[in-house]
Every structure is written in structure tokens, then in C-alpha cells.
C-alpha positions as a Python dict, from the first residue, in 0.01 Angstrom:
ca = {
    (1, 'X'): (0, 0, 0),
    (2, 'X'): (289, 236, 70),
    (3, 'X'): (415, 220, -289),
    (4, 'X'): (76, 309, -435),
    (5, 'X'): (32, 581, -171),
    (6, 'X'): (362, 744, -274),
    (7, 'X'): (271, 730, -644),
    (8, 'X'): (-70, 886, -585),
    (9, 'X'): (87, 1153, -366),
    (10, 'X'): (338, 1221, -644),
    (11, 'X'): (53, 1265, -893),
    (12, 'X'): (-129, 1487, -646),
    (13, 'X'): (181, 1701, -592),
    (14, 'X'): (230, 1717, -968),
    (15, 'X'): (-130, 1830, -1011),
    (16, 'X'): (-77, 2101, -751),
    (17, 'X'): (236, 2224, -931),
    (18, 'X'): (71, 2220, -1274),
    (19, 'X'): (-234, 2398, -1134),
    (20, 'X'): (-14, 2671, -987),
    (21, 'X'): (168, 2708, -1320),
    (22, 'X'): (-167, 2760, -1495),
    (23, 'X'): (-263, 3023, -1234),
    (24, 'X'): (67, 3205, -1289),
    (25, 'X'): (13, 3194, -1666),
    (26, 'X'): (-339, 3327, -1611),
    (27, 'X'): (-209, 3614, -1395),
    (28, 'X'): (58, 3722, -1644),
    (29, 'X'): (-181, 3691, -1938),
    (30, 'X'): (-436, 3917, -1767),
    (31, 'X'): (-160, 4159, -1666),
    (32, 'X'): (-31, 4171, -2021),
    (33, 'X'): (-381, 4228, -2160),
    (34, 'X'): (-452, 4508, -1913),
    (35, 'X'): (-125, 4682, -1996),
    (36, 'X'): (-169, 4632, -2370),
    (37, 'X'): (-524, 4767, -2357),
    (38, 'X'): (-486, 5048, -2103),
    (39, 'X'): (-133, 5174, -2156),
    (40, 'X'): (-72, 5106, -2524),
    (41, 'X'): (-431, 5109, -2652),
    (42, 'X'): (-370, 4782, -2839),
    (43, 'X'): (-571, 4491, -2698),
    (44, 'X'): (-472, 4140, -2794),
    (45, 'X'): (-688, 3891, -2980),
    (46, 'X'): (-562, 3592, -2783),
    (47, 'X'): (-564, 3685, -2412),
    (48, 'X'): (-931, 3623, -2334),
    (49, 'X'): (-929, 3276, -2488),
    (50, 'X'): (-609, 3173, -2311),
    (51, 'X'): (-731, 3308, -1975),
    (52, 'X'): (-1037, 3085, -2009),
    (53, 'X'): (-824, 2780, -2084),
    (54, 'X'): (-583, 2858, -1799),
    (55, 'X'): (-862, 2910, -1546),
    (56, 'X'): (-1041, 2586, -1631),
    (57, 'X'): (-711, 2396, -1640),
    (58, 'X'): (-602, 2526, -1299),
    (59, 'X'): (-934, 2436, -1139),
    (60, 'X'): (-969, 2092, -1295),
    (61, 'X'): (-610, 1980, -1254),
    (62, 'X'): (-592, 2108, -897),
    (63, 'X'): (-903, 1917, -792),
    (64, 'X'): (-718, 1593, -705),
    (65, 'X'): (-480, 1781, -477),
    (66, 'X'): (-776, 1960, -320),
    (67, 'X'): (-941, 1624, -256),
    (68, 'X'): (-625, 1483, -98),
    (69, 'X'): (-614, 1779, 140),
    (70, 'X'): (-989, 1743, 218),
    (71, 'X'): (-1058, 2099, 106),
    (72, 'X'): (-1366, 2030, -108),
    (73, 'X'): (-1697, 2161, 16),
    (74, 'X'): (-1868, 1917, 250),
    (75, 'X'): (-2220, 1942, 383),
    (76, 'X'): (-2169, 1767, 714),
    (77, 'X'): (-2498, 1835, 890),
    (78, 'X'): (-2584, 1463, 878),
    (79, 'X'): (-2227, 1343, 927),
    (80, 'X'): (-2188, 1528, 1257),
    (81, 'X'): (-2465, 1317, 1411),
    (82, 'X'): (-2324, 978, 1308),
    (83, 'X'): (-2078, 753, 1487),
    (84, 'X'): (-1725, 744, 1350),
    (85, 'X'): (-1779, 402, 1191),
    (86, 'X'): (-2107, 501, 1022),
    (87, 'X'): (-1952, 828, 907),
    (88, 'X'): (-1662, 640, 751),
    (89, 'X'): (-1900, 394, 584),
    (90, 'X'): (-2105, 678, 436),
    (91, 'X'): (-1788, 852, 317),
    (92, 'X'): (-1672, 526, 157),
    (93, 'X'): (-2004, 492, -29),
    (94, 'X'): (-1979, 856, -142),
    (95, 'X'): (-1622, 794, -261),
    (96, 'X'): (-1733, 486, -457),
    (97, 'X'): (-2010, 686, -626),
    (98, 'X'): (-1764, 967, -699),
    (99, 'X'): (-1511, 721, -839),
    (100, 'X'): (-1775, 575, -1070),
    (101, 'X'): (-1865, 925, -1191),
    (102, 'X'): (-1498, 1013, -1247),
    (103, 'X'): (-1442, 695, -1447),
    (104, 'X'): (-1738, 785, -1669),
    (105, 'X'): (-1598, 1135, -1724),
    (106, 'X'): (-1255, 991, -1809),
    (107, 'X'): (-1406, 745, -2058),
    (108, 'X'): (-1638, 992, -2229),
    (109, 'X'): (-1384, 1274, -2197),
    (110, 'X'): (-1131, 1077, -2400),
    (111, 'X'): (-1407, 1000, -2654),
    (112, 'X'): (-1479, 1375, -2677),
    (113, 'X'): (-1109, 1450, -2729),
    (114, 'X'): (-1085, 1180, -2993),
    (115, 'X'): (-1389, 1307, -3181),
    (116, 'X'): (-1263, 1667, -3164),
    (117, 'X'): (-927, 1552, -3298),
    (118, 'X'): (-1071, 1340, -3579),
    (119, 'X'): (-1314, 1609, -3690),
    (120, 'X'): (-1052, 1882, -3666),
    (121, 'X'): (-1265, 2099, -3438),
    (122, 'X'): (-1105, 2437, -3374),
    (123, 'X'): (-1198, 2741, -3168),
    (124, 'X'): (-1415, 3006, -3329),
    (125, 'X'): (-1163, 3280, -3252),
    (126, 'X'): (-904, 3401, -3499),
    (127, 'X'): (-650, 3176, -3327),
    (128, 'X'): (-826, 2859, -3450),
    (129, 'X'): (-683, 2649, -3166),
    (130, 'X'): (-749, 2276, -3208),
    (131, 'X'): (-1003, 2217, -2929),
    (132, 'X'): (-886, 1865, -2854),
    (133, 'X'): (-591, 2024, -2670),
    (134, 'X'): (-787, 2219, -2405),
    (135, 'X'): (-1051, 1942, -2390),
    (136, 'X'): (-777, 1697, -2295),
    (137, 'X'): (-771, 1863, -1951),
    (138, 'X'): (-1109, 1707, -1869),
    (139, 'X'): (-1022, 1336, -1889),
    (140, 'X'): (-670, 1387, -1754),
    (141, 'X'): (-786, 1578, -1448),
    (142, 'X'): (-1064, 1329, -1377),
    (143, 'X'): (-811, 1047, -1413),
    (144, 'X'): (-603, 1212, -1139),
    (145, 'X'): (-918, 1256, -933),
    (146, 'X'): (-1003, 887, -987),
    (147, 'X'): (-662, 785, -856),
    (148, 'X'): (-718, 994, -545),
    (149, 'X'): (-1058, 833, -489),
    (150, 'X'): (-903, 486, -529),
    (151, 'X'): (-646, 573, -265),
    (152, 'X'): (-915, 705, -29),
    (153, 'X'): (-1129, 393, -75),
    (154, 'X'): (-829, 164, -16),
    (155, 'X'): (-748, 356, 300),
    (156, 'X'): (-1108, 328, 423),
    (157, 'X'): (-1119, -47, 351),
    (158, 'X'): (-790, -90, 534),
    (159, 'X'): (-938, 96, 830),
    (160, 'X'): (-1249, -127, 834),
    (161, 'X'): (-1037, -444, 819),
    (162, 'X'): (-822, -328, 1110),
    (163, 'X'): (-1126, -267, 1337),
}
């Protein structure tokens, strides 16, 4: 279990780093656009599109790290009233449902990327960016999220077996 834990943590740390890189790119792109528009009176044609891609990429890719740190929103009104064992069981069921959803998104996300690639779908802007590239963020980020859910479920099963 320790080997798989380290690998998942490595992926989670990688997702955190990549997410931060996208946020930095977003910041400098917005800064450049503001300066180009306000100071030089020459707005760019590319900044808005790239800011959108960077924002979505940062949020999606960072989600597995957020899950590992337990920083997702949780409505715990019901959980607060349960025993620790029942709470863990309910969390395990929720993680299984979430894992199933993530696997579906990975599967259909890769199908979407494949279709976009085969059809040559490009953005409607003047940049004409092949949309399979930004769409690739969806299945990749949900794959990372799936790995984190697998780790959480394994940890919960290990806890149940030890009790």
C-alpha cells in the first residue's frame, strides 16, 4: 500500500504544481492584456481565450490535490450526528459513487477528445486552436481525481479491516 500511496501523492503534488503554473500563466496573461489595452491602446486577440483555458485547467487539474487535502466543500450536517464508523462507511459509499462518476468522465472525456481531434474541431476565434488540446484537460484531471478516490477507498477499507 505504501508504494501506491507514494505514487498517488506524487501525482497529487504534480497536479498542484501544474495547477499553480496555470494560475501564474493566467495572472501574467491578464496583466499583459490590461497593460496592452490600457497603456498602449492595443488589446490582444488571444488573451481572453487563453485566460479561459488557464482558469479551467487550474481548477480541474488542482481538484485531485484539493481532494487529498480534504478541502472540497462538504455538507456535514448529517455526518456530525453519526458515529465514526457510520460516518466512515457513508464517506466510503460517497467515494465509490464519486469514483464511478470520475471513471465515466474519463471514458467519455477521451471519446470527446478523440472526436474533436478526428473532426478537426477548432476554436471560433481568430487563433483557431485545435479544441482537442484544451478538452484533454477534462479526462486527464478526472483520471487524477479517480486515482485519489481509489487511494481514499483503499485507506477506508484498510481501516475497516483493522477494526
